[in-house]
C-alpha positions as CSV (number, residue, x, y, z in Angstrom):
1,X,2.4,-138.4,-91.5
2,X,1.5,-136.7,-88.1
3,X,-2.2,-136.7,-88.7
4,X,-1.6,-140.5,-89.3
5,X,0.7,-141.6,-86.5
6,X,-1.8,-139.5,-84.5
7,X,-5.0,-142.2,-85.5
8,X,-2.7,-144.8,-84.9
9,X,-2.0,-143.8,-81.3
10,X,-6.0,-143.4,-80.8
11,X,-6.9,-146.9,-82.0
12,X,-4.2,-148.3,-79.7
13,X,-5.2,-146.6,-76.8
14,X,-8.9,-148.0,-77.5
15,X,-8.2,-151.1,-77.8
16,X,-5.9,-151.3,-74.9
17,X,-8.8,-149.4,-73.0
18,X,-11.3,-151.7,-74.5
19,X,-9.4,-154.8,-73.7
20,X,-8.9,-153.6,-69.8
21,X,-12.8,-152.9,-69.5
22,X,-13.5,-156.3,-70.9
23,X,-11.0,-157.5,-68.3
24,X,-12.3,-156.2,-65.3
25,X,-15.6,-157.3,-66.0
26,X,-14.7,-160.4,-66.6
27,X,-13.1,-160.4,-63.5
28,X,-16.1,-158.3,-61.7
29,X,-18.4,-161.1,-63.4
30,X,-16.2,-164.1,-61.6
31,X,-16.3,-162.7,-58.5
32,X,-19.6,-161.7,-58.3
33,X,-22.1,-164.5,-56.8
34,X,-25.2,-162.6,-59.1
35,X,-23.5,-165.4,-61.4
36,X,-23.0,-168.2,-59.6
37,X,-24.9,-171.3,-61.0
38,X,-28.2,-171.5,-59.7
39,X,-30.9,-173.1,-61.7
40,X,-30.0,-176.4,-63.3
41,X,-32.5,-177.6,-65.9
42,X,-32.0,-181.3,-67.2
43,X,-34.3,-182.5,-70.2
44,X,-34.9,-185.9,-72.1
45,X,-33.4,-188.2,-69.0
46,X,-35.7,-191.0,-68.5
47,X,-34.3,-193.7,-66.5
48,X,-31.6,-191.8,-65.2
49,X,-33.3,-189.5,-62.7
50,X,-32.7,-185.8,-62.1
51,X,-31.3,-186.2,-58.5
52,X,-28.8,-188.8,-59.9
53,X,-27.2,-186.6,-62.4
54,X,-27.4,-183.3,-60.2
55,X,-25.0,-186.0,-57.8
56,X,-22.7,-186.4,-60.6
57,X,-22.4,-182.9,-61.6
58,X,-22.3,-181.5,-57.7
59,X,-18.4,-181.0,-57.2
60,X,-18.3,-179.7,-60.7
61,X,-20.7,-176.7,-60.0
62,X,-19.2,-176.0,-56.4
63,X,-18.3,-172.1,-55.9
64,X,-19.0,-172.1,-60.1
65,X,-20.4,-169.5,-62.1
66,X,-21.6,-169.6,-65.5
67,X,-18.3,-167.4,-66.7
68,X,-16.0,-170.5,-65.0
69,X,-17.7,-173.6,-65.0
70,X,-16.0,-176.1,-67.1
71,X,-18.8,-177.8,-69.6
72,X,-16.3,-180.7,-71.0
73,X,-15.5,-181.7,-67.5
74,X,-19.3,-182.0,-66.7
75,X,-20.1,-183.9,-69.8
76,X,-17.3,-186.4,-69.4
77,X,-18.7,-186.8,-65.8
78,X,-22.1,-186.9,-67.0
79,X,-21.0,-189.1,-70.3
80,X,-19.4,-192.1,-67.8
81,X,-23.0,-193.1,-67.0
82,X,-23.6,-196.5,-68.3
83,X,-27.2,-195.2,-69.2
84,X,-26.3,-192.2,-70.9
85,X,-24.8,-192.5,-74.0
86,X,-24.1,-188.9,-74.9
87,X,-24.9,-185.0,-73.3
88,X,-25.0,-181.3,-74.5
89,X,-24.3,-178.7,-71.6
90,X,-24.7,-175.0,-72.1
91,X,-25.3,-172.1,-69.6
92,X,-27.5,-168.5,-69.9
93,X,-26.9,-165.2,-68.2
94,X,-27.3,-164.9,-65.5
95,X,-27.3,-168.4,-63.5
96,X,-28.7,-171.0,-65.8
97,X,-27.2,-174.4,-66.1
98,X,-28.9,-176.1,-69.3
99,X,-28.4,-180.2,-69.5
100,X,-29.7,-182.5,-72.4
101,X,-29.5,-186.2,-72.0
102,X,-29.0,-188.8,-74.9
103,X,-29.9,-192.2,-72.9
104,X,-28.9,-195.6,-74.3
105,X,-31.2,-197.4,-76.7
106,X,-30.6,-201.0,-75.3
107,X,-31.7,-203.9,-77.2
108,X,-31.2,-207.3,-76.0
109,X,-30.9,-209.0,-72.1
110,X,-29.1,-211.8,-71.3
111,X,-27.2,-213.7,-68.7
112,X,-23.9,-214.5,-68.5
113,X,-21.9,-216.4,-65.2
114,X,-24.8,-215.0,-63.3
115,X,-25.3,-211.3,-64.2
116,X,-28.0,-209.6,-66.3
117,X,-25.9,-207.6,-69.1
118,X,-27.8,-205.7,-72.0
119,X,-26.2,-205.0,-75.2
120,X,-27.6,-201.5,-76.6
121,X,-27.7,-199.9,-80.1
122,X,-23.9,-199.5,-80.2
123,X,-23.3,-203.0,-78.9
124,X,-21.7,-201.6,-76.2
125,X,-22.4,-204.3,-73.2
126,X,-23.9,-203.0,-70.1
127,X,-24.3,-204.7,-66.6
128,X,-27.9,-204.5,-66.0
129,X,-28.7,-203.5,-62.2
130,X,-32.6,-204.0,-60.5
131,X,-33.9,-200.9,-61.4
132,X,-32.4,-201.6,-65.9
133,X,-34.1,-205.2,-65.2
134,X,-38.0,-204.0,-64.6
135,X,-37.3,-200.5,-66.4
136,X,-36.1,-202.0,-70.3
137,X,-38.9,-203.7,-72.0
138,X,-36.4,-205.5,-74.3
139,X,-36.4,-208.8,-75.7
140,X,-34.4,-211.4,-73.6
141,X,-32.2,-214.4,-74.4
142,X,-33.7,-217.3,-72.5
143,X,-31.2,-220.0,-73.6
144,X,-28.1,-220.4,-72.1
145,X,-25.4,-219.4,-74.4
146,X,-21.9,-217.7,-74.3
147,X,-20.8,-216.8,-77.8
148,X,-20.6,-213.1,-77.6
149,X,-20.0,-213.0,-81.2
150,X,-23.1,-214.6,-82.1
151,X,-25.0,-212.5,-79.2
152,X,-23.3,-209.3,-81.1
153,X,-24.6,-210.6,-84.4
154,X,-28.9,-211.1,-82.7
155,X,-28.0,-207.5,-81.3
156,X,-27.7,-206.3,-84.6
157,X,-30.5,-208.5,-86.3
158,X,-33.0,-206.9,-83.4
159,X,-31.3,-203.7,-84.6
160,X,-32.5,-204.0,-87.9
161,X,-35.8,-205.0,-87.1
162,X,-36.3,-201.9,-84.6
163,X,-35.1,-199.4,-87.4
164,X,-37.7,-201.0,-89.9
165,X,-40.7,-202.4,-87.8
166,X,-40.7,-201.1,-84.6
167,X,-44.0,-203.0,-83.7
168,X,-42.6,-205.7,-84.1
169,X,-39.5,-205.1,-82.3
170,X,-41.7,-203.9,-79.8
171,X,-43.7,-207.7,-79.7
172,X,-40.6,-209.6,-79.3
173,X,-40.4,-211.1,-76.0
174,X,-38.0,-213.9,-76.1
175,X,-35.1,-215.0,-77.7
176,X,-33.9,-218.9,-77.9
177,X,-31.0,-220.4,-79.6
178,X,-31.3,-224.1,-80.9
179,X,-27.8,-225.6,-82.5
180,X,-27.8,-222.7,-85.6
181,X,-31.2,-221.7,-85.4
182,X,-33.1,-218.5,-83.3
183,X,-36.2,-218.4,-82.5
184,X,-37.9,-215.2,-81.8
185,X,-41.2,-215.3,-79.8
186,X,-43.9,-212.7,-79.4
187,X,-45.9,-211.9,-77.0
188,X,-48.7,-213.7,-79.3
189,X,-46.4,-216.7,-78.9
190,X,-45.8,-216.6,-83.1
191,X,-42.3,-218.1,-83.2
192,X,-40.0,-216.5,-86.6
193,X,-36.6,-219.0,-86.8
194,X,-33.8,-217.7,-88.1
195,X,-30.4,-219.1,-89.0
196,X,-27.6,-218.0,-86.9
197,X,-25.0,-218.2,-89.8
198,X,-27.3,-216.2,-92.2
199,X,-28.6,-214.1,-89.6
200,X,-28.8,-210.9,-92.0
201,X,-30.1,-212.8,-94.9
202,X,-32.7,-214.3,-92.8
203,X,-33.5,-210.5,-90.9
204,X,-33.7,-209.2,-94.6
205,X,-36.2,-211.6,-95.5
206,X,-38.3,-211.3,-92.7
207,X,-38.1,-207.4,-93.1
208,X,-39.2,-207.7,-97.0
209,X,-42.0,-209.7,-95.9
210,X,-43.2,-207.5,-93.4
211,X,-43.5,-204.8,-96.2
212,X,-45.6,-207.1,-98.7
213,X,-48.2,-208.2,-96.0
214,X,-48.7,-205.1,-94.2
215,X,-52.4,-205.8,-94.0
216,X,-51.4,-209.0,-92.2
217,X,-50.0,-208.8,-88.6
218,X,-47.2,-211.1,-87.8
219,X,-49.4,-212.7,-85.0
220,X,-51.8,-214.2,-87.4
221,X,-49.2,-217.0,-87.9
222,X,-48.4,-219.8,-85.7
223,X,-44.6,-219.6,-87.2
224,X,-42.5,-217.6,-90.3
225,X,-40.1,-220.0,-91.1
226,X,-37.0,-218.1,-92.8
227,X,-34.1,-220.6,-92.3
228,X,-34.8,-222.1,-95.9
229,X,-32.7,-220.8,-98.9
230,X,-35.2,-218.3,-101.2
231,X,-38.3,-219.5,-99.5
232,X,-40.5,-218.2,-96.8
233,X,-42.8,-221.0,-95.1
234,X,-45.7,-219.8,-92.8
235,X,-48.1,-221.3,-90.8
236,X,-51.2,-219.6,-90.4
237,X,-53.0,-219.8,-86.4
238,X,-56.0,-221.7,-86.6
239,X,-59.1,-219.6,-85.5
């Protein structure tokens, strides 16, 4: 019995000693400037430059080291930027912080009350500044159209096109709205006609048409009319 009690006492002393050492090491580390964050590595940011991100987190890193920095708060501050979808942050010894940025994927640009806006892949509406207007090459709704729900329908249609044919999406420069018709115009002036009231159906028809005609680029057509039910009417460009 005495032997068991002695072993228990030794174990308790060992645990208390270990915890004390860990606690003292943590106190030392927090006060030791060698663990202060000195190196910031930012990756996968293309539109939002690294200086902007460093300015966002400057106050959060002030007098902080890798053991007491608040990662969640830094992430929250970064993700408030309209052009950043999400971020991942981690630290490494002795003084490094790494930030991986996931920027938004803008889909379409439109004007509303003399301001320009983007809808992104998540259907977030983002006011586009001059830098964004010059940077993002996305289809532009050129018609004076204010129905936000229908603009979202168009955005979803373009997302489907992007998911299935990046080359076609990249070639669409303009979106025109004429009553119930949507016209996607490519860089080479091919017009793709869809019915706004059946835009999902028309988009599916378009994607199937592309998949069945892989040897014939869309730009060989003057127009592709998807509006008529159960039909696709095309007119080839004259040579």
